[in-house]
Predicted model as a PDB file, atoms N, CA, C, CB and O in Angstrom, pLDDT in the B-factor column:
MODEL        1                                                                  
ATOM      1  N   VAL A   1       0.791  -1.279  -0.052  1.00 49.00           N  
ATOM      2  CA  VAL A   1      -0.087   0.091   0.253  1.00 49.00           C  
ATOM      3  C   VAL A   1       0.865   1.046  -0.004  1.00 49.00           C  
ATOM      4  CB  VAL A   1      -0.724   0.313   1.814  1.00 49.00           C  
ATOM      5  O   VAL A   1       1.935   0.851   0.572  1.00 49.00           O  
ATOM      6  N   HIS A   2       0.773   2.257  -0.866  1.00 53.00           N  
ATOM      7  CA  HIS A   2       1.539   3.114  -0.907  1.00 53.00           C  
ATOM      8  C   HIS A   2       0.722   4.148  -0.241  1.00 53.00           C  
ATOM      9  CB  HIS A   2       2.059   3.321  -2.159  1.00 53.00           C  
ATOM     10  O   HIS A   2      -0.504   4.256  -0.272  1.00 53.00           O  
ATOM     11  N   LYS A   3       1.913   5.175   0.597  1.00 57.00           N  
ATOM     12  CA  LYS A   3       1.412   6.161   1.300  1.00 57.00           C  
ATOM     13  C   LYS A   3       1.866   7.350   0.769  1.00 57.00           C  
ATOM     14  CB  LYS A   3       1.674   6.046   2.595  1.00 57.00           C  
ATOM     15  O   LYS A   3       3.037   7.558   0.451  1.00 57.00           O  
ATOM     16  N   PRO A   4       0.686   8.364   0.640  1.00 67.00           N  
ATOM     17  CA  PRO A   4       1.428   9.764   0.000  1.00 67.00           C  
ATOM     18  C   PRO A   4       2.321  10.447   0.614  1.00 67.00           C  
ATOM     19  CB  PRO A   4       0.610  10.788  -0.263  1.00 67.00           C  
ATOM     20  O   PRO A   4       2.464  10.260   1.822  1.00 67.00           O  
ATOM     21  N   ASN A   5       3.080  11.340  -0.034  1.00 80.00           N  
ATOM     22  CA  ASN A   5       4.105  12.054   0.606  1.00 80.00           C  
ATOM     23  C   ASN A   5       3.135  13.379   1.241  1.00 80.00           C  
ATOM     24  CB  ASN A   5       5.439  12.484  -0.568  1.00 80.00           C  
ATOM     25  O   ASN A   5       2.014  13.688   0.839  1.00 80.00           O  
ATOM     26  N   THR A   6       3.872  14.004   2.273  1.00 81.00           N  
ATOM     27  CA  THR A   6       3.186  15.196   2.847  1.00 81.00           C  
ATOM     28  C   THR A   6       4.511  16.100   3.047  1.00 81.00           C  
ATOM     29  CB  THR A   6       2.243  14.860   4.348  1.00 81.00           C  
ATOM     30  O   THR A   6       5.580  15.699   3.506  1.00 81.00           O  
ATOM     31  N   ALA A   7       4.157  17.641   2.523  1.00 87.00           N  
ATOM     32  CA  ALA A   7       4.828  18.472   2.737  1.00 87.00           C  
ATOM     33  C   ALA A   7       4.551  19.283   4.038  1.00 87.00           C  
ATOM     34  CB  ALA A   7       4.829  19.048   1.703  1.00 87.00           C  
ATOM     35  O   ALA A   7       3.518  19.952   4.065  1.00 87.00           O  
ATOM     36  N   ILE A   8       5.456  19.286   5.218  1.00 91.00           N  
ATOM     37  CA  ILE A   8       5.375  19.941   6.419  1.00 91.00           C  
ATOM     38  C   ILE A   8       6.023  21.051   6.425  1.00 91.00           C  
ATOM     39  CB  ILE A   8       5.753  19.260   7.397  1.00 91.00           C  
ATOM     40  O   ILE A   8       6.784  21.269   5.483  1.00 91.00           O  
ATOM     41  N   GLY A   9       5.878  22.053   7.513  1.00 94.00           N  
ATOM     42  CA  GLY A   9       6.633  23.416   7.995  1.00 94.00           C  
ATOM     43  C   GLY A   9       6.802  22.953   9.508  1.00 94.00           C  
ATOM     44  O   GLY A   9       5.863  22.490  10.155  1.00 94.00           O  
ATOM     45  N   LEU A  10       7.955  23.104   9.959  1.00 96.00           N  
ATOM     46  CA  LEU A  10       8.245  23.127  11.587  1.00 96.00           C  
ATOM     47  C   LEU A  10       9.026  24.415  11.878  1.00 96.00           C  
ATOM     48  CB  LEU A  10       9.205  21.751  12.147  1.00 96.00           C  
ATOM     49  O   LEU A  10      10.175  24.595  11.475  1.00 96.00           O  
ATOM     50  N   TYR A  11       8.297  25.337  12.637  1.00 97.00           N  
ATOM     51  CA  TYR A  11       8.983  26.425  12.904  1.00 97.00           C  
ATOM     52  C   TYR A  11       8.891  26.826  14.585  1.00 97.00           C  
ATOM     53  CB  TYR A  11       8.419  27.513  11.928  1.00 97.00           C  
ATOM     54  O   TYR A  11       7.936  26.692  15.350  1.00 97.00           O  
ATOM     55  N   ILE A  12      10.126  27.312  14.819  1.00 97.00           N  
ATOM     56  CA  ILE A  12      10.417  27.577  16.277  1.00 97.00           C  
ATOM     57  C   ILE A  12      10.429  29.113  16.514  1.00 97.00           C  
ATOM     58  CB  ILE A  12      11.845  26.927  16.719  1.00 97.00           C  
ATOM     59  O   ILE A  12      11.227  29.828  15.909  1.00 97.00           O  
ATOM     60  N   TYR A  13       9.478  29.636  17.456  1.00 98.00           N  
ATOM     61  CA  TYR A  13       9.410  31.146  18.022  1.00 98.00           C  
ATOM     62  C   TYR A  13       9.610  31.447  19.204  1.00 98.00           C  
ATOM     63  CB  TYR A  13       8.322  31.728  17.891  1.00 98.00           C  
ATOM     64  O   TYR A  13       9.350  30.554  20.011  1.00 98.00           O  
ATOM     65  N   ASP A  14      10.069  32.611  19.692  1.00 96.00           N  
ATOM     66  CA  ASP A  14      10.416  32.531  21.142  1.00 96.00           C  
ATOM     67  C   ASP A  14       9.091  33.240  21.526  1.00 96.00           C  
ATOM     68  CB  ASP A  14      11.947  33.299  21.677  1.00 96.00           C  
ATOM     69  O   ASP A  14       8.063  33.359  20.859  1.00 96.00           O  
ATOM     70  N   SER A  15       9.377  33.672  22.749  1.00 95.00           N  
ATOM     71  CA  SER A  15       7.837  33.964  23.513  1.00 95.00           C  
ATOM     72  C   SER A  15       7.278  35.289  23.090  1.00 95.00           C  
ATOM     73  CB  SER A  15       7.927  34.040  25.269  1.00 95.00           C  
ATOM     74  O   SER A  15       6.120  35.565  23.404  1.00 95.00           O  
ATOM     75  N   LYS A  16       8.131  36.272  22.289  1.00 96.00           N  
ATOM     76  CA  LYS A  16       7.664  37.747  21.866  1.00 96.00           C  
ATOM     77  C   LYS A  16       7.027  37.545  20.255  1.00 96.00           C  
ATOM     78  CB  LYS A  16       9.177  38.976  21.895  1.00 96.00           C  
ATOM     79  O   LYS A  16       6.615  38.419  19.492  1.00 96.00           O  
ATOM     80  N   GLY A  17       7.106  36.168  20.066  1.00 96.00           N  
ATOM     81  CA  GLY A  17       6.662  35.600  18.481  1.00 96.00           C  
ATOM     82  C   GLY A  17       7.672  35.999  17.475  1.00 96.00           C  
ATOM     83  O   GLY A  17       7.239  36.168  16.335  1.00 96.00           O  
ATOM     84  N   ASN A  18       8.989  36.190  17.688  1.00 96.00           N  
ATOM     85  CA  ASN A  18       9.831  36.306  16.885  1.00 96.00           C  
ATOM     86  C   ASN A  18      10.396  35.021  16.148  1.00 96.00           C  
ATOM     87  CB  ASN A  18      10.655  36.968  17.496  1.00 96.00           C  
ATOM     88  O   ASN A  18      10.888  34.202  16.923  1.00 96.00           O  
ATOM     89  N   LEU A  19      10.424  34.685  14.821  1.00 97.00           N  
ATOM     90  CA  LEU A  19      10.936  33.350  14.334  1.00 97.00           C  
ATOM     91  C   LEU A  19      12.254  33.177  14.682  1.00 97.00           C  
ATOM     92  CB  LEU A  19      10.835  33.164  12.895  1.00 97.00           C  
ATOM     93  O   LEU A  19      13.101  34.040  14.454  1.00 97.00           O  
ATOM     94  N   VAL A  20      12.519  32.023  15.272  1.00 97.00           N  
ATOM     95  CA  VAL A  20      14.133  31.700  15.805  1.00 97.00           C  
ATOM     96  C   VAL A  20      14.511  30.730  14.817  1.00 97.00           C  
ATOM     97  CB  VAL A  20      14.359  30.995  17.483  1.00 97.00           C  
ATOM     98  O   VAL A  20      15.696  30.934  14.553  1.00 97.00           O  
ATOM     99  N   ASN A  21      14.024  29.698  14.096  1.00 97.00           N  
ATOM    100  CA  ASN A  21      14.403  28.770  13.409  1.00 97.00           C  
ATOM    101  C   ASN A  21      13.591  28.087  12.566  1.00 97.00           C  
ATOM    102  CB  ASN A  21      14.876  28.101  14.064  1.00 97.00           C  
ATOM    103  O   ASN A  21      12.520  27.805  13.101  1.00 97.00           O  
ATOM    104  N   LYS A  22      13.715  27.675  11.317  1.00 96.00           N  
ATOM    105  CA  LYS A  22      12.897  26.909  10.341  1.00 96.00           C  
ATOM    106  C   LYS A  22      13.497  25.656  10.518  1.00 96.00           C  
ATOM    107  CB  LYS A  22      12.899  27.408   8.826  1.00 96.00           C  
ATOM    108  O   LYS A  22      14.618  25.526  10.027  1.00 96.00           O  
ATOM    109  N   LEU A  23      12.916  24.540  11.213  1.00 94.00           N  
ATOM    110  CA  LEU A  23      13.403  23.263  11.237  1.00 94.00           C  
ATOM    111  C   LEU A  23      12.908  22.630   9.952  1.00 94.00           C  
ATOM    112  CB  LEU A  23      12.981  22.521  12.494  1.00 94.00           C  
ATOM    113  O   LEU A  23      13.623  21.719   9.533  1.00 94.00           O  
ATOM    114  N   ALA A  24      11.877  22.915   9.271  1.00 92.00           N  
ATOM    115  CA  ALA A  24      11.363  22.180   8.159  1.00 92.00           C  
ATOM    116  C   ALA A  24      10.463  23.303   7.446  1.00 92.00           C  
ATOM    117  CB  ALA A  24      10.524  20.786   8.636  1.00 92.00           C  
ATOM    118  O   ALA A  24       9.690  23.968   8.135  1.00 92.00           O  
ATOM    119  N   GLU A  25      10.560  23.498   6.148  1.00 90.00           N  
ATOM    120  CA  GLU A  25       9.862  24.420   5.321  1.00 90.00           C  
ATOM    121  C   GLU A  25       9.511  23.684   4.124  1.00 90.00           C  
ATOM    122  CB  GLU A  25      10.653  25.659   5.012  1.00 90.00           C  
ATOM    123  O   GLU A  25      10.341  23.464   3.242  1.00 90.00           O  
ATOM    124  N   ASN A  26       8.323  23.303   4.064  1.00 88.00           N  
ATOM    125  CA  ASN A  26       7.828  22.597   2.723  1.00 88.00           C  
ATOM    126  C   ASN A  26       8.939  21.223   2.502  1.00 88.00           C  
ATOM    127  CB  ASN A  26       7.928  23.870   1.228  1.00 88.00           C  
ATOM    128  O   ASN A  26       9.351  20.854   1.402  1.00 88.00           O  
ATOM    129  N   LYS A  27       9.214  20.734   3.534  1.00 87.00           N  
ATOM    130  CA  LYS A  27      10.064  19.583   3.656  1.00 87.00           C  
ATOM    131  C   LYS A  27       9.037  18.345   3.180  1.00 87.00           C  
ATOM    132  CB  LYS A  27      10.694  19.435   5.284  1.00 87.00           C  
ATOM    133  O   LYS A  27       7.963  18.330   3.782  1.00 87.00           O  
ATOM    134  N   VAL A  28       9.218  17.447   2.305  1.00 88.00           N  
ATOM    135  CA  VAL A  28       8.213  16.205   2.202  1.00 88.00           C  
ATOM    136  C   VAL A  28       8.752  14.924   2.896  1.00 88.00           C  
ATOM    137  CB  VAL A  28       7.930  15.818   0.629  1.00 88.00           C  
ATOM    138  O   VAL A  28       9.860  14.402   2.770  1.00 88.00           O  
ATOM    139  N   TYR A  29       7.607  14.517   3.722  1.00 85.00           N  
ATOM    140  CA  TYR A  29       7.974  13.286   4.474  1.00 85.00           C  
ATOM    141  C   TYR A  29       6.926  12.179   3.993  1.00 85.00           C  
ATOM    142  CB  TYR A  29       7.918  13.542   6.149  1.00 85.00           C  
ATOM    143  O   TYR A  29       5.869  12.532   3.471  1.00 85.00           O  
ATOM    144  N   ASP A  30       7.198  11.026   4.153  1.00 83.00           N  
ATOM    145  CA  ASP A  30       6.203  10.001   4.013  1.00 83.00           C  
ATOM    146  C   ASP A  30       5.187  10.093   5.081  1.00 83.00           C  
ATOM    147  CB  ASP A  30       6.818   8.666   4.017  1.00 83.00           C  
ATOM    148  O   ASP A  30       5.523  10.621   6.141  1.00 83.00           O  
ATOM    149  N   LYS A  31       3.982   9.642   4.932  1.00 79.00           N  
ATOM    150  CA  LYS A  31       2.844   9.738   5.960  1.00 79.00           C  
ATOM    151  C   LYS A  31       3.280   8.884   6.999  1.00 79.00           C  
ATOM    152  CB  LYS A  31       1.392   9.303   5.440  1.00 79.00           C  
ATOM    153  O   LYS A  31       3.930   7.936   6.556  1.00 79.00           O  
ATOM    154  N   GLY A  32       3.121   8.893   8.479  1.00 81.00           N  
ATOM    155  CA  GLY A  32       3.526   8.473   9.425  1.00 81.00           C  
ATOM    156  C   GLY A  32       4.280   9.320  10.536  1.00 81.00           C  
ATOM    157  O   GLY A  32       4.208  10.547  10.597  1.00 81.00           O  
ATOM    158  N   ARG A  33       5.003   8.534  11.397  1.00 85.00           N  
ATOM    159  CA  ARG A  33       5.700   9.200  12.445  1.00 85.00           C  
ATOM    160  C   ARG A  33       6.810   9.762  12.402  1.00 85.00           C  
ATOM    161  CB  ARG A  33       5.856   8.578  13.266  1.00 85.00           C  
ATOM    162  O   ARG A  33       7.646   8.961  11.986  1.00 85.00           O  
ATOM    163  N   HIS A  34       7.333  10.957  12.671  1.00 85.00           N  
ATOM    164  CA  HIS A  34       8.753  11.214  12.330  1.00 85.00           C  
ATOM    165  C   HIS A  34       9.181  11.997  13.562  1.00 85.00           C  
ATOM    166  CB  HIS A  34       8.988  12.042  10.886  1.00 85.00           C  
ATOM    167  O   HIS A  34       8.403  12.588  14.312  1.00 85.00           O  
ATOM    168  N   GLU A  35      10.492  11.938  13.688  1.00 89.00           N  
ATOM    169  CA  GLU A  35      11.277  12.817  14.670  1.00 89.00           C  
ATOM    170  C   GLU A  35      12.082  13.788  14.273  1.00 89.00           C  
ATOM    171  CB  GLU A  35      12.046  12.148  15.412  1.00 89.00           C  
ATOM    172  O   GLU A  35      13.014  13.453  13.542  1.00 89.00           O  
ATOM    173  N   VAL A  36      11.951  15.097  14.609  1.00 89.00           N  
ATOM    174  CA  VAL A  36      12.878  16.109  14.203  1.00 89.00           C  
ATOM    175  C   VAL A  36      13.605  16.669  15.678  1.00 89.00           C  
ATOM    176  CB  VAL A  36      12.008  17.349  13.300  1.00 89.00           C  
ATOM    177  O   VAL A  36      12.966  16.659  16.730  1.00 89.00           O  
ATOM    178  N   PHE A  37      14.829  17.088  15.605  1.00 90.00           N  
ATOM    179  CA  PHE A  37      15.281  17.465  16.583  1.00 90.00           C  
ATOM    180  C   PHE A  37      15.903  19.148  16.439  1.00 90.00           C  
ATOM    181  CB  PHE A  37      16.191  16.376  16.911  1.00 90.00           C  
ATOM    182  O   PHE A  37      16.480  19.681  15.491  1.00 90.00           O  
ATOM    183  N   TRP A  38      15.606  19.571  17.480  1.00 92.00           N  
ATOM    184  CA  TRP A  38      16.150  20.965  17.524  1.00 92.00           C  
ATOM    185  C   TRP A  38      17.282  21.202  18.568  1.00 92.00           C  
ATOM    186  CB  TRP A  38      15.003  21.931  17.829  1.00 92.00           C  
ATOM    187  O   TRP A  38      17.104  21.006  19.770  1.00 92.00           O  
ATOM    188  N   LYS A  39      18.445  21.631  18.040  1.00 93.00           N  
ATOM    189  CA  LYS A  39      19.792  21.617  18.493  1.00 93.00           C  
ATOM    190  C   LYS A  39      19.711  23.120  19.489  1.00 93.00           C  
ATOM    191  CB  LYS A  39      21.006  21.599  17.034  1.00 93.00           C  
ATOM    192  O   LYS A  39      20.839  23.491  19.815  1.00 93.00           O  
ATOM    193  N   ALA A  40      18.737  23.887  19.933  1.00 94.00           N  
ATOM    194  CA  ALA A  40      18.334  24.759  20.574  1.00 94.00           C  
ATOM    195  C   ALA A  40      19.364  26.043  19.744  1.00 94.00           C  
ATOM    196  CB  ALA A  40      18.450  24.371  22.211  1.00 94.00           C  
ATOM    197  O   ALA A  40      20.010  26.781  20.489  1.00 94.00           O  
ATOM    198  N   ASP A  41      19.439  26.187  18.678  1.00 95.00           N  
ATOM    199  CA  ASP A  41      19.849  27.117  17.870  1.00 95.00           C  
ATOM    200  C   ASP A  41      18.901  27.936  16.852  1.00 95.00           C  
ATOM    201  CB  ASP A  41      20.760  26.511  17.252  1.00 95.00           C  
ATOM    202  O   ASP A  41      17.799  27.647  16.385  1.00 95.00           O  
ATOM    203  N   GLY A  42      19.596  28.882  16.705  1.00 94.00           N  
ATOM    204  CA  GLY A  42      18.591  30.085  15.601  1.00 94.00           C  
ATOM    205  C   GLY A  42      18.960  29.667  14.179  1.00 94.00           C  
ATOM    206  O   GLY A  42      19.805  28.799  13.959  1.00 94.00           O  
ATOM    207  N   ASN A  43      18.299  30.311  13.228  1.00 91.00           N  
ATOM    208  CA  ASN A  43      18.708  29.945  11.839  1.00 91.00           C  
ATOM    209  C   ASN A  43      20.241  30.016  11.541  1.00 91.00           C  
ATOM    210  CB  ASN A  43      17.991  30.867  10.868  1.00 91.00           C  
ATOM    211  O   ASN A  43      20.839  29.092  10.990  1.00 91.00           O  
ATOM    212  N   GLU A  44      20.708  30.932  11.859  1.00 92.00           N  
ATOM    213  CA  GLU A  44      22.258  30.921  11.735  1.00 92.00           C  
ATOM    214  C   GLU A  44      23.183  30.328  12.586  1.00 92.00           C  
ATOM    215  CB  GLU A  44      22.687  32.072  11.734  1.00 92.00           C  
ATOM    216  O   GLU A  44      24.363  30.671  12.665  1.00 92.00           O  
ATOM    217  N   GLY A  45      22.618  29.381  13.267  1.00 92.00           N  
ATOM    218  CA  GLY A  45      23.394  28.341  14.032  1.00 92.00           C  
ATOM    219  C   GLY A  45      23.641  29.104  15.588  1.00 92.00           C  
ATOM    220  O   GLY A  45      24.261  28.501  16.464  1.00 92.00           O  
ATOM    221  N   GLU A  46      23.266  30.040  15.742  1.00 94.00           N  
ATOM    222  CA  GLU A  46      23.523  30.978  17.135  1.00 94.00           C  
ATOM    223  C   GLU A  46      23.072  30.157  17.959  1.00 94.00           C  
ATOM    224  CB  GLU A  46      22.796  32.445  17.357  1.00 94.00           C  
ATOM    225  O   GLU A  46      22.394  29.231  17.517  1.00 94.00           O  
ATOM    226  N   THR A  47      23.289  30.245  19.232  1.00 93.00           N  
ATOM    227  CA  THR A  47      22.719  29.393  20.509  1.00 93.00           C  
ATOM    228  C   THR A  47      21.821  30.336  20.959  1.00 93.00           C  
ATOM    229  CB  THR A  47      23.807  28.918  21.751  1.00 93.00           C  
ATOM    230  O   THR A  47      22.051  31.544  21.015  1.00 93.00           O  
ATOM    231  N   VAL A  48      20.592  29.678  21.343  1.00 95.00           N  
ATOM    232  CA  VAL A  48      19.316  30.693  22.043  1.00 95.00           C  
ATOM    233  C   VAL A  48      19.328  30.465  23.518  1.00 95.00           C  
ATOM    234  CB  VAL A  48      17.620  30.290  21.479  1.00 95.00           C  
ATOM    235  O   VAL A  48      19.620  29.405  24.073  1.00 95.00           O  
ATOM    236  N   LEU A  49      19.006  31.486  24.036  1.00 95.00           N  
ATOM    237  CA  LEU A  49      18.782  31.343  25.664  1.00 95.00           C  
ATOM    238  C   LEU A  49      17.934  30.548  26.252  1.00 95.00           C  
ATOM    239  CB  LEU A  49      18.408  32.420  26.239  1.00 95.00           C  
ATOM    240  O   LEU A  49      16.982  30.309  25.508  1.00 95.00           O  
ATOM    241  N   PRO A  50      17.847  29.865  27.604  1.00 96.00           N  
ATOM    242  CA  PRO A  50      16.672  29.126  28.039  1.00 96.00           C  
ATOM    243  C   PRO A  50      15.588  29.927  27.956  1.00 96.00           C  
ATOM    244  CB  PRO A  50      16.759  28.606  29.346  1.00 96.00           C  
ATOM    245  O   PRO A  50      15.744  31.147  28.016  1.00 96.00           O  
ATOM    246  N   GLY A  51      14.497  29.444  27.827  1.00 96.00           N  
ATOM    247  CA  GLY A  51      13.192  29.791  28.051  1.00 96.00           C  
ATOM    248  C   GLY A  51      11.961  29.198  27.671  1.00 96.00           C  
ATOM    249  O   GLY A  51      11.762  27.983  27.635  1.00 96.00           O  
ATOM    250  N   ILE A  52      10.953  30.281  27.325  1.00 97.00           N  
ATOM    251  CA  ILE A  52       9.586  29.612  26.660  1.00 97.00           C  
ATOM    252  C   ILE A  52       9.702  29.780  25.055  1.00 97.00           C  
ATOM    253  CB  ILE A  52       8.057  30.466  27.238  1.00 97.00           C  
ATOM    254  O   ILE A  52       9.771  30.907  24.565  1.00 97.00           O  
ATOM    255  N   TYR A  53       9.718  28.731  24.337  1.00 97.00           N  
ATOM    256  CA  TYR A  53       9.519  29.005  22.956  1.00 97.00           C  
ATOM    257  C   TYR A  53       8.256  28.220  22.521  1.00 97.00           C  
ATOM    258  CB  TYR A  53      10.790  28.620  22.115  1.00 97.00           C  
ATOM    259  O   TYR A  53       7.897  27.319  23.278  1.00 97.00           O  
ATOM    260  N   PHE A  54       7.609  28.425  21.505  1.00 98.00           N  
ATOM    261  CA  PHE A  54       6.461  27.605  20.658  1.00 98.00           C  
ATOM    262  C   PHE A  54       7.085  27.127  19.474  1.00 98.00           C  
ATOM    263  CB  PHE A  54       5.142  28.497  20.200  1.00 98.00           C  
ATOM    264  O   PHE A  54       8.084  27.624  18.954  1.00 98.00           O  
ATOM    265  N   TYR A  55       6.400  26.065  19.042  1.00 97.00           N  
ATOM    266  CA  TYR A  55       6.686  25.423  17.711  1.00 97.00           C  
ATOM    267  C   TYR A  55       5.388  25.309  16.991  1.00 97.00           C  
ATOM    268  CB  TYR A  55       7.368  23.993  17.848  1.00 97.00           C  
ATOM    269  O   TYR A  55       4.397  24.878  17.581  1.00 97.00           O  
ATOM    270  N   LYS A  56       5.347  25.676  15.742  1.00 97.00           N  
ATOM    271  CA  LYS A  56       4.294  25.500  14.804  1.00 97.00           C  
ATOM    272  C   LYS A  56       4.453  24.627  13.801  1.00 97.00           C  
ATOM    273  CB  LYS A  56       3.985  26.575  14.262  1.00 97.00           C  
ATOM    274  O   LYS A  56       5.320  24.836  12.952  1.00 97.00           O  
ATOM    275  N   LEU A  57       3.744  23.663  13.755  1.00 95.00           N  
ATOM    276  CA  LEU A  57       3.757  22.294  12.624  1.00 95.00           C  
ATOM    277  C   LEU A  57       2.368  22.697  11.849  1.00 95.00           C  
ATOM    278  CB  LEU A  57       3.631  20.377  13.505  1.00 95.00           C  
ATOM    279  O   LEU A  57       1.257  22.892  12.341  1.00 95.00           O  
ATOM    280  N   ILE A  58       2.714  22.747  10.720  1.00 94.00           N  
ATOM    281  CA  ILE A  58       1.795  23.042   9.211  1.00 94.00           C  
ATOM    282  C   ILE A  58       1.991  21.757   8.702  1.00 94.00           C  
ATOM    283  CB  ILE A  58       2.384  24.349   7.974  1.00 94.00           C  
ATOM    284  O   ILE A  58       3.116  21.258   8.723  1.00 94.00           O  
ATOM    285  N   SER A  59       0.971  21.128   8.221  1.00 89.00           N  
ATOM    286  CA  SER A  59       0.854  19.887   7.278  1.00 89.00           C  
ATOM    287  C   SER A  59      -0.594  19.780   6.734  1.00 89.00           C  
ATOM    288  CB  SER A  59       1.235  18.482   8.077  1.00 89.00           C  
ATOM    289  O   SER A  59      -1.512  19.961   7.535  1.00 89.00           O  
ATOM    290  N   ASN A  60      -0.878  19.496   5.412  1.00 84.00           N  
ATOM    291  CA  ASN A  60      -2.145  19.497   5.072  1.00 84.00           C  
ATOM    292  C   ASN A  60      -3.380  20.591   5.365  1.00 84.00           C  
ATOM    293  CB  ASN A  60      -2.413  18.446   5.528  1.00 84.00           C  
ATOM    294  O   ASN A  60      -4.570  20.439   5.639  1.00 84.00           O  
ATOM    295  N   GLY A  61      -2.546  21.743   5.181  1.00 86.00           N  
ATOM    296  CA  GLY A  61      -3.297  22.818   5.652  1.00 86.00           C  
ATOM    297  C   GLY A  61      -3.865  23.012   6.810  1.00 86.00           C  
ATOM    298  O   GLY A  61      -4.614  23.948   7.092  1.00 86.00           O  
ATOM    299  N   GLN A  62      -3.453  21.951   7.658  1.00 92.00           N  
ATOM    300  CA  GLN A  62      -3.842  22.195   9.292  1.00 92.00           C  
ATOM    301  C   GLN A  62      -2.546  22.923  10.038  1.00 92.00           C  
ATOM    302  CB  GLN A  62      -4.177  20.537  10.166  1.00 92.00           C  
ATOM    303  O   GLN A  62      -1.395  22.917   9.604  1.00 92.00           O  
ATOM    304  N   MET A  63      -2.980  23.514  11.193  1.00 96.00           N  
ATOM    305  CA  MET A  63      -1.774  24.073  11.799  1.00 96.00           C  
ATOM    306  C   MET A  63      -1.840  23.771  13.311  1.00 96.00           C  
ATOM    307  CB  MET A  63      -1.652  25.640  11.516  1.00 96.00           C  
ATOM    308  O   MET A  63      -2.887  24.070  13.885  1.00 96.00           O  
ATOM    309  N   LEU A  64      -0.768  23.174  14.069  1.00 96.00           N  
ATOM    310  CA  LEU A  64      -0.804  23.140  15.501  1.00 96.00           C  
ATOM    311  C   LEU A  64       0.155  23.967  16.089  1.00 96.00           C  
ATOM    312  CB  LEU A  64      -0.643  21.862  15.995  1.00 96.00           C  
ATOM    313  O   LEU A  64       1.234  23.965  15.496  1.00 96.00           O  
ATOM    314  N   VAL A  65       0.086  24.612  16.996  1.00 97.00           N  
ATOM    315  CA  VAL A  65       0.770  25.253  17.977  1.00 97.00           C  
ATOM    316  C   VAL A  65       1.013  25.073  19.453  1.00 97.00           C  
ATOM    317  CB  VAL A  65       0.373  26.166  17.899  1.00 97.00           C  
ATOM    318  O   VAL A  65       0.079  25.140  20.253  1.00 97.00           O  
ATOM    319  N   LYS A  66       2.266  24.843  19.826  1.00 97.00           N  
ATOM    320  CA  LYS A  66       2.431  23.935  21.356  1.00 97.00           C  
ATOM    321  C   LYS A  66       3.683  24.710  21.861  1.00 97.00           C  
ATOM    322  CB  LYS A  66       2.807  21.934  21.215  1.00 97.00           C  
ATOM    323  O   LYS A  66       4.666  25.037  21.197  1.00 97.00           O  
ATOM    324  N   LYS A  67       3.435  24.935  23.182  1.00 97.00           N  
ATOM    325  CA  LYS A  67       4.508  25.416  23.930  1.00 97.00           C  
ATOM    326  C   LYS A  67       5.586  24.549  24.093  1.00 97.00           C  
ATOM    327  CB  LYS A  67       4.111  25.790  25.112  1.00 97.00           C  
ATOM    328  O   LYS A  67       5.317  23.361  23.913  1.00 97.00           O  
ATOM    329  N   ALA A  68       6.904  24.868  24.428  1.00 95.00           N  
ATOM    330  CA  ALA A  68       8.075  24.086  24.663  1.00 95.00           C  
ATOM    331  C   ALA A  68       8.962  25.081  25.540  1.00 95.00           C  
ATOM    332  CB  ALA A  68       8.796  23.582  23.238  1.00 95.00           C  
ATOM    333  O   ALA A  68       9.188  26.262  25.276  1.00 95.00           O  
ATOM    334  N   ILE A  69       9.453  24.295  26.729  1.00 95.00           N  
ATOM    335  CA  ILE A  69      10.381  25.051  27.357  1.00 95.00           C  
ATOM    336  C   ILE A  69      11.951  24.431  27.211  1.00 95.00           C  
ATOM    337  CB  ILE A  69       9.897  25.161  28.820  1.00 95.00           C  
ATOM    338  O   ILE A  69      12.376  23.277  27.248  1.00 95.00           O  
ATOM    339  N   LEU A  70      12.520  25.561  27.053  1.00 96.00           N  
ATOM    340  CA  LEU A  70      14.214  25.257  26.958  1.00 96.00           C  
ATOM    341  C   LEU A  70      15.057  25.504  28.186  1.00 96.00           C  
ATOM    342  CB  LEU A  70      14.925  26.208  25.847  1.00 96.00           C  
ATOM    343  O   LEU A  70      15.367  26.597  28.660  1.00 96.00           O  
ATOM    344  N   ILE A  71      15.374  24.292  28.620  1.00 94.00           N  
ATOM    345  CA  ILE A  71      16.378  24.073  29.883  1.00 94.00           C  
ATOM    346  C   ILE A  71      17.568  23.587  29.609  1.00 94.00           C  
ATOM    347  CB  ILE A  71      15.912  23.175  30.882  1.00 94.00           C  
ATOM    348  O   ILE A  71      17.694  22.423  29.230  1.00 94.00           O  
ATOM    349  N   LYS A  72      18.712  24.498  29.778  1.00 83.00           N  
ATOM    350  CA  LYS A  72      20.043  24.242  29.578  1.00 83.00           C  
ATOM    351  C   LYS A  72      20.571  23.989  30.924  1.00 83.00           C  
ATOM    352  CB  LYS A  72      20.743  25.338  28.853  1.00 83.00           C  
ATOM    353  O   LYS A  72      21.763  23.725  31.080  1.00 83.00           O  
TER     354      LYS A  72                                                      
ENDMDL                                                                          
END                                                                             
């Protein structure tokens, strides 16, 4: 059985709503469960401070936003 591919977007924002990192932008995955790791860095590779962040996942026209706490 062929599972169709899905393009996703996964973004990290700081508590002020500023985009910190694009972990995936229109990246195509097979349907199913996947893991993506954030190395607590910004788009330019800079280290980010501990604190509250939000991640936004976009897939198939749906959006999910959740809170994450970065502890170092």
